C-alpha positions in Angstrom: 0.1 0.2 0.2 2.7 2.1 0.8 4.8 1.9 -2.2 1.2 2.1 -4.5 0.8 5.9 -3.2 3.8 7.5 -4.9 3.8 5.2 -7.6 0.2 6.4 -8.2 1.5 10.2 -7.7 4.6 9.5 -10.7 2.5 7.5 -12.9 0.1 10.6 -13.1 2.9 13.1 -14.1 4.7 10.8 -16.1 1.3 10.2 -18.2 0.0 13.6 -18.6 3.7 14.0 -20.8 3.6 11.1 -22.8 2.6 9.6 -26.0 -0.5 6.7 -26.2 2.3 4.3 -28.0 4.3 4.7 -25.2 1.6 3.9 -22.3 1.0 0.8 -24.2 4.7 0.2 -24.0 4.6 0.9 -20.6 1.2 -1.3 -20.0 3.2 -4.1 -21.8 6.0 -3.9 -19.8 4.3 -3.9 -16.5 2.5 -6.8 -17.5 5.4 -9.3 -18.1 6.7 -7.9 -15.2 3.7 -8.5 -13.0 3.7 -12.3 -14.4 7.0 -12.9 -13.9 6.6 -12.0 -10.2 3.5 -14.5 -9.6 5.4 -16.9 -11.9 8.7 -17.0 -9.7 6.6 -16.7 -6.8 3.1 -19.0 -7.3 4.1 -21.6 -9.3 6.6 -22.2 -6.1 3.9 -21.8 -3.9 1.3 -24.1 -5.7 3.7 -26.8 -6.5 6.6 -27.0 -3.3 4.7 -29.2 -1.5 4.7 -31.7 -4.2 9.1 -32.3 -5.0 9.5 -34.5 -2.0 6.6 -37.0 -3.3 7.8 -36.9 -6.9 11.5 -37.7 -5.3 11.0 -39.9 -3.0 8.0 -41.8 -4.9 8.7 -41.4 -8.2 12.1 -41.3 -8.3 13.0 -38.4 -10.1 16.1 -35.6 -8.9 15.0 -33.0 -7.8 16.0 -30.5 -10.4 13.9 -32.5 -13.1 10.9 -32.6 -10.6 10.9 -28.8 -9.9 10.8 -27.9 -13.5 8.6 -30.5 -14.3 6.1 -29.1 -11.8 6.6 -26.3 -12.6 5.7 -26.5 -16.2 2.3 -28.4 -15.1 1.6 -25.6 -12.1 1.8 -22.7 -15.1 -0.6 -25.3 -17.5 -2.9 -25.1 -14.7 -2.5 -21.8 -13.2 -3.5 -20.3 -17.4 -6.2 -22.8 -17.1 -7.7 -21.3 -13.9 -7.0 -18.0 -15.1 -9.0 -18.3 -18.0 -12.0 -20.3 -16.2 -12.2 -18.1 -12.9 -10.1 -15.7 -13.2 -12.2 -12.9 -14.7 -14.4 -12.7 -11.8 -11.0 -12.4 -9.3 -10.0 -9.5 -11.7 -13.4 -8.1 -11.9 -13.0 -7.9 -8.1 -10.0 -6.7 -8.0 -10.3 -3.6 -10.9 -13.5 -2.2 -9.9 -15.1 -3.8 -6.8 -12.2 -2.3 -4.1 -11.8 0.9 -6.2 -12.9 1.8 -9.8 -9.3 1.7 -11.1 -8.4 3.9 -14.0 -5.2 3.3 -16.1 -2.7 6.2 -13.7 -4.1 4.1 -11.0 -3.7 0.5 -12.1 0.2 0.8 -13.5 0.8 1.9 -9.8 -1.0 -0.7 -8.4 0.6 -2.9 -10.8 3.8 -2.1 -10.8 3.7 -2.2 -7.0 2.3 -4.9 -7.0 4.7 -6.5 -8.6 7.9 -4.7 -7.3 6.6 -6.3 -3.9 6.1 -10.0 -4.9 9.6 -9.7 -6.8 11.4 -8.3 -3.8 10.1 -11.0 -1.6 11.0 -14.3 -4.4 14.0 -12.4 -5.3 16.0 -11.0 -2.6 16.1 -13.6 -0.1 17.0 -15.3 -3.0 20.0 -13.7 -3.8 20.9 -12.9 -0.1 19.9 -16.7 1.2 19.4 -18.8 -1.7 15.7 -19.3 -1.1 12.8 -17.3 -2.3 10.0 -16.7 0.4 6.4 -17.7 -0.3 4.3 -14.5 -0.2 0.5 -14.0 -0.9 0.5 -12.4 -4.2 -3.3 -11.9 -3.4 -2.2 -10.0 -0.3 0.3 -7.6 -2.4 -2.4 -6.7 -5.2 -5.2 -5.7 -2.5 -2.8 -3.8 -1.4 -1.5 -2.0 -3.7 -5.3 -1.6 -5.0 -6.4 -0.1 -1.5 -3.1 2.3 -1.6 -4.3 3.5 -5.3 -7.3 4.2 -3.9 -6.4 6.1 -1.1 -4.1 8.3 -3.3 -6.5 9.4 -6.1 -9.1 10.3 -3.5 -7.1 11.0 -1.0 -9.2 9.9 1.5 -10.2 6.6 2.0 -13.5 7.5 0.6 -13.0 5.8 -3.0 -12.1 2.7 -1.2 -14.9 0.1 -0.7 -14.4 -1.1 2.7 -17.2 -3.7 2.5 -15.3 -5.4 -0.4 -12.0 -5.1 1.9 -13.2 -6.6 4.5 -15.2 -9.5 2.8 -11.8 -10.4 1.2 -9.8 -10.0 4.8 -12.4 -12.2 6.8 -11.3 -14.7 3.5 -7.8 -14.1 4.3 -8.3 -14.6 8.3 -10.6 -18.1 7.5 -7.7 -19.4 4.8 -5.6 -19.8 7.2 -7.8 -22.3 9.6 -9.1 -24.0 7.3 -6.3 -25.0 4.9 -5.0 -26.5 8.3 -7.9 -28.1 9.3 -8.7 -29.6 5.8 -4.8 -31.0 5.7 -5.1 -32.2 9.3 -8.4 -34.1 8.4 -7.3 -35.2 5.0 -3.7 -36.7 6.4 -5.8 -38.7 9.3 -7.8 -40.1 6.8 -5.0 -41.5 4.6 -2.8 -42.6 6.9 -5.8 -44.5 8.3 -6.4 -45.9 5.2 -3.0 -46.4 4.1 -2.3 -48.7 6.9 0.5 -46.5 8.3 2.5 -46.3 5.8 3.1 -43.0 5.6 
């Protein structure tokens, strides 16, 4: 959120003096950077838990296993984006605050930078990236540009934000409960083989 506000002010100044063709190139560049950042983070989130399984039970080397899982996850992330993704896009683009070009570019860049920083900088420093919630980064950046544009919270739908945050709060305990139940069911039927 705090990165999105100065970026909004910067993009507002830049776009006021920039030709349409350059703006199109900026949109494409930011979308590519955002897709790269999300791919670096979300593919790892989606497949990291399966690397051990493919290594141990399928006999695949770790490096090969990770690349195979990344390709597999990328395919299904694309399918999810094409099927259910438009509903999420609608929520992000219109329901938190209605994004215009300045807001969208600033939110997209802030979002991509935050995800990239947490994925890449720890990797450079420590040898591993941190799996973060790209949704938190996206929603936070959209709230930030909404505040920047309207210079108050008036342009942000707190009903939508509270609904999203409630889902975030429920995600962790529900995931933990579901995985615990599934583990006990599998271990019971597998006869202690786990």
